[in-house]
C-alpha positions in Angstrom: -33.3 -16.5 -12.2 -29.7 -15.1 -11.6 -28.0 -15.7 -8.3 -28.1 -12.9 -5.8 -25.0 -10.7 -5.5 -22.5 -11.3 -2.8 -23.3 -9.6 0.6 -21.3 -6.4 0.9 -19.6 -7.4 4.1 -18.6 -10.8 5.3 -16.3 -12.1 8.1 -12.7 -12.3 7.0 -11.5 -15.8 6.1 -8.1 -16.8 7.6 -5.6 -14.0 7.5 -7.0 -11.5 10.0 -6.6 -7.8 10.0 -3.9 -5.7 8.3 -0.9 -5.7 10.5 2.1 -4.7 8.4 2.9 -1.2 7.0 3.2 -2.7 3.5 -0.3 -4.2 3.9 -1.9 -0.9 5.0 -0.5 0.8 1.9 -1.3 -1.9 -0.5 -4.9 -2.4 0.7 -5.6 1.3 0.9 -4.5 2.1 -2.7 -5.2 -1.1 -4.6 -8.4 -1.7 -2.7 -9.8 1.1 -4.8 -10.9 0.0 -8.3 -9.5 2.9 -10.2 -6.0 2.3 -9.0 -6.2 -1.5 -9.1 -7.4 -1.3 -12.7 -4.4 0.8 -13.7 -2.0 -1.9 -12.2 -3.8 -4.6 -14.1 -3.6 -2.7 -17.4 0.1 -2.6 -16.9 0.8 -6.2 -16.1 -2.0 -8.4 -17.7 -1.6 -9.6 -21.3 -3.4 -7.2 -23.7 -5.9 -9.8 -24.9 -7.1 -10.4 -21.3 -7.3 -6.7 -20.6 -9.5 -6.2 -23.7 -12.0 -8.8 -22.5 -11.9 -7.9 -18.8 -14.4 -5.2 -17.7 -12.0 -3.1 -15.6 -14.5 -0.3 -15.5 -16.8 -2.5 -13.3 -14.2 -3.6 -10.8 -15.4 -3.6 -7.3 -13.7 -4.8 -4.1 -14.7 -7.9 -2.3 -14.3 -7.8 1.5 -12.0 -10.3 3.2 -8.6 -12.0 3.1 -7.8 -15.5 2.0 -4.3 -15.7 3.3 -3.1 -18.4 5.7 -3.2 -16.9 9.2 0.4 -18.0 9.9 1.6 -16.2 6.7 -0.3 -12.9 7.3 3.0 -11.3 8.2 4.4 -11.8 4.8 1.4 -12.0 2.5 -1.4 -9.4 1.9 -4.2 -9.8 -0.6 -6.9 -7.8 -2.4 -9.8 -9.4 -4.3 -11.9 -7.6 -6.8 -14.9 -8.8 -8.8 -15.8 -7.9 -12.4 -16.9 -9.6 -15.6 -15.0 -11.3 -18.4 -16.8 -11.6 -21.7 -20.0 -10.8 -19.7 -19.5 -13.6 -17.2 -18.6 -13.3 -13.5 -14.9 -13.1 -12.8 -12.4 -12.2 -10.1 -9.0 -10.7 -10.0 -6.9 -11.8 -7.0 -3.8 -9.8 -6.2 -1.4 -10.9 -3.5 1.7 -9.0 -2.3 4.8 -10.9 -1.1 6.9 -8.6 1.0 9.5 -10.8 2.7 13.2 -10.7 1.9 13.1 -14.1 0.3 10.4 -15.3 -2.2 8.1 -18.1 -1.2 9.3 -21.2 -3.1 5.8 -22.8 -2.6 3.9 -19.8 -3.9 2.1 -21.7 -6.7 0.6 -24.2 -4.2 -0.3 -21.4 -1.8 -2.0 -19.3 -4.5 -4.0 -22.4 -5.6 -5.1 -22.8 -2.0 -6.2 -19.1 -1.8 -8.1 -19.5 -5.1 -9.8 -22.6 -3.7 -11.0 -20.5 -0.8 -12.4 -17.8 -3.1 -14.3 -20.4 -5.2 -15.6 -22.0 -2.0 -17.0 -18.7 -0.8 -18.4 -18.0 -4.2 -20.3 -21.3 -4.0 -21.6 -20.5 -0.6 -23.1 -17.3 -2.0 -24.3 -18.9 -5.2 -25.4 -22.4 -4.2 -27.3 -23.1 -7.5 -24.5 -22.3 -9.8 -23.1 -25.2 -11.9 -19.8 -23.5 -13.0 -17.0 -21.7 -11.3 -16.0 -18.1 -12.2 -12.7 -17.2 -13.7 -10.0 -16.0 -11.3 -7.0 -14.2 -12.6 -4.1 -14.5 -10.0 -1.4 -11.9 -9.7 1.5 -11.9 -7.3 3.3 -8.6 -6.6 6.8 -9.2 -5.2 8.7 -6.4 -3.5 11.7 -8.2 -1.9 15.3 -7.1 -2.3 16.2 -10.2 -4.3 14.9 -11.2 -7.7 12.2 -13.9 -7.9 13.8 -17.2 -9.0 11.2 -19.7 -8.0 8.5 -21.4 -10.1 5.3 -19.7 -11.0 3.8 -22.9 -12.4 2.4 -25.5 -10.0 3.6 -28.6 -11.9 7.2 -27.3 -11.6 7.0 -28.0 -7.9 6.6 -31.7 -8.5 9.6 -33.9 -7.8 9.7 -35.8 -11.1 12.3 -36.2 -13.8 11.7 -34.8 -17.4 10.8 -38.3 -18.8 8.1 -38.7 -16.1 6.8 -35.2 -16.7 6.4 -35.9 -20.4 4.8 -39.3 -19.8 2.3 -38.0 -17.2 1.8 -34.6 -18.8 -2.0 -34.9 -19.3 -2.5 -35.8 -15.6 -0.4 -33.0 -14.1 -2.1 -30.1 -12.5 -2.0 -27.0 -14.7 -2.0 -23.7 -12.8 0.3 -20.7 -12.9 0.1 -17.2 -11.6 1.1 -13.9 -13.1 4.2 -12.4 -11.4 4.9 -8.7 -11.1 8.5 -8.7 -9.8 9.2 -5.1 -8.7 13.0 -5.9 -8.5 13.1 -6.1 -12.3 11.2 -2.8 -12.8 13.4 0.3 -13.3 12.2 3.8 -13.1 11.8 4.2 -16.9 9.7 1.0 -17.2 7.6 2.0 -14.2 6.7 5.4 -15.6 5.8 3.8 -18.9 3.0 1.9 -17.3 -0.5 3.3 -17.5 -0.7 3.7 -13.7 -2.7 6.3 -11.8 -0.4 8.6 -9.7 -1.3 6.9 -6.4 -0.7 3.4 -7.9 2.6 4.5 -9.3 3.7 5.9 -6.0 2.7 2.8 -4.3 4.7 0.5 -6.6 7.6 2.9 -6.4 7.6 3.0 -2.6 7.1 -0.7 -2.2 10.2 -1.1 -4.3 12.6 1.5 -2.8 11.7 1.7 0.9 12.7 -1.9 1.8 16.0 -1.4 0.0 16.8 2.0 1.7 15.8 1.2 5.2 18.3 3.7 6.8 16.9 6.7 4.9 14.1 6.1 2.3 14.1 9.7 1.3 17.6 9.3 -0.3 16.0 7.2 -3.1 13.1 9.6 -3.7 13.8 11.7 -6.8 12.3 14.7 -8.5 9.7 12.6 -10.4 8.5 11.1 -7.2 8.2 14.6 -5.6 6.0 15.6 -8.6 3.8 12.5 -8.1 3.4 13.4 -4.4 2.4 16.9 -5.4 0.0 15.6 -8.0 -2.0 13.7 -5.4 -3.9 17.0 -4.8 -5.8 16.2 -8.0 -7.5 13.3 -6.1 -10.5 13.9 -3.8 -8.8 11.8 -1.1 -5.5 13.5 -1.4 -5.0 14.0 2.4 -5.7 10.3 3.1 -3.3 9.3 0.3 -0.6 11.6 1.6 -1.1 10.2 5.1 -0.8 6.6 4.1 2.3 7.2 2.0 4.2 9.2 4.7 3.1 6.7 7.4 4.4 3.9 5.2 7.8 5.5 4.9 8.0 6.1 8.6 6.8 2.7 9.7 8.7 0.6 7.1 12.1 2.3 7.4 14.4 3.9 9.9 14.3 7.3 8.1 15.4 10.0 10.6 12.5 12.3 11.5 14.3 15.5 10.2 14.7 13.8 6.8 11.0 12.9 6.7 10.1 16.4 7.8 12.3 17.8 5.0 10.6 15.6 2.5 7.2 16.8 3.6 8.4 20.4 3.4 9.7 19.8 -0.1 6.4 18.3 -1.3 4.3 21.2 0.0 2.0 22.6 2.7 -0.5 19.7 2.7 2.3 17.2 3.2 3.7 19.3 6.1 0.2 19.4 7.7 -0.2 15.7 7.3 3.2 15.1 8.8 2.5 17.2 11.8 -0.9 15.8 12.5 -0.1 12.1 12.2 0.4 10.6 15.6 2.8 8.0 14.4 5.0 10.6 12.8 5.1 12.6 16.0 6.0 9.5 18.0 9.0 9.2 15.7 9.9 12.7 16.5 10.8 11.7 20.1 8.0 10.1 22.0 9.1 6.5 21.7 10.5 4.9 24.8 14.2 4.9 25.4 15.0 8.2 23.7 17.5 10.3 25.7 16.4 13.7 27.0 18.7 15.5 24.6 17.2 13.7 21.6 13.7 14.5 22.8 14.6 18.1 23.0 15.8 18.0 19.4 12.5 16.5 18.3 10.6 19.1 20.2 12.6 21.9 18.5 12.0 20.4 15.1 8.2 20.1 15.8 8.2 23.8 16.9 9.9 24.9 13.7 7.4 23.0 11.6 4.5 24.4 13.6 5.8 27.9 13.0 5.9 27.3 9.3 2.4 26.0 9.2 1.1 28.9 11.2 2.9 31.4 8.9 1.4 29.8 5.8 -2.1 29.7 7.3 -2.3 33.1 9.1 0.7 35.1 7.9 3.1 36.7 10.5 3.3 34.8 13.8 3.3 37.4 16.6 5.9 37.4 19.4 3.6 36.1 22.2 2.6 33.1 20.1 6.3 32.4 19.3 7.1 32.5 23.0 4.4 30.0 23.8 5.7 27.6 21.1 9.2 28.0 22.3 8.3 26.8 25.8 5.7 24.2 24.9 6.1 20.4 25.3 6.1 18.1 22.4 2.6 16.9 23.4 1.3 20.5 23.5 2.9 21.1 20.1 1.1 18.1 18.8 -2.2 19.4 20.0 -1.7 22.8 18.5 -0.6 21.3 15.2 -3.8 19.2 15.0 -5.9 22.4 15.7 -4.2 24.3 12.8 -6.3 22.4 10.3 -9.7 23.5 11.6 -8.8 26.8 13.3 -10.2 30.0 11.7 -8.0 32.3 13.7 -4.6 32.1 15.4 -6.3 32.3 18.9 -8.3 29.2 18.1 -5.1 27.2 17.6 -4.0 27.9 21.1 -7.4 27.6 22.7 
């Protein structure tokens, strides 16, 4: 009799909840099998891809990262089959400025936790499932540390040769985004959300002052093509929130990016609380800067109203001109569901 399937929801192992903007983006996109599969097709060796059932990928709840490293590591585990047998794909993102020199040891520890949980759920099994480990690195410097566990051992070459059969053999696959130029990225068989994720994970940390300066025409096209996905609004939200949270991009620049992408991006920008806090609600802003954010929010609201209802009458413009930033936020949220202009201001 086959072992029962894993329960759909289990308490998270060490690692805790998503806390970093990189983590929120990574988990939201690559936690979805269709996008994770496209990343794996682009980085795994072809013979492995041909034997791995990417069509049956399904996410496994939980994190296996050390709690003290949850601020620099984020992981996604998916389950599938390899040649008809149970298998897992474990993807970890490293998003610190410097690579982790002990990553092979850490990855082995994380894989041990996965196997241990698998055994808890399948106590009668006599064999362990295959786990394919992948590390996605997005730091500003190229990865120069080992990916093979035995390379961490403090032994000379002669000893390595003499003890070769007794040395642990484990290595992980590395996707070093610092080595990936735009041409190579676009050649990968990625879904649009997966490509945007990889692209933003690469450029935002290296353009902290203004991430929009590194966003080109091809990226704008990808943003616009998100509307082909049923969760386009959620995708747009997580991408814009990532840019805002992971960089110091000035709010007017972010507003201009949303306007360039199109109406849905503008609506998302105006209705995301974090974005509006960046428009002037954070503590310590001077009164003059707050007024500037309010004026910008008013201009964007007017554009949204014009696109939704046509010409904005004078009385409505007067109300917007004298409204507080908080009031503008409320009206902007109501634009999405209002059927008439009056309902926006109700």
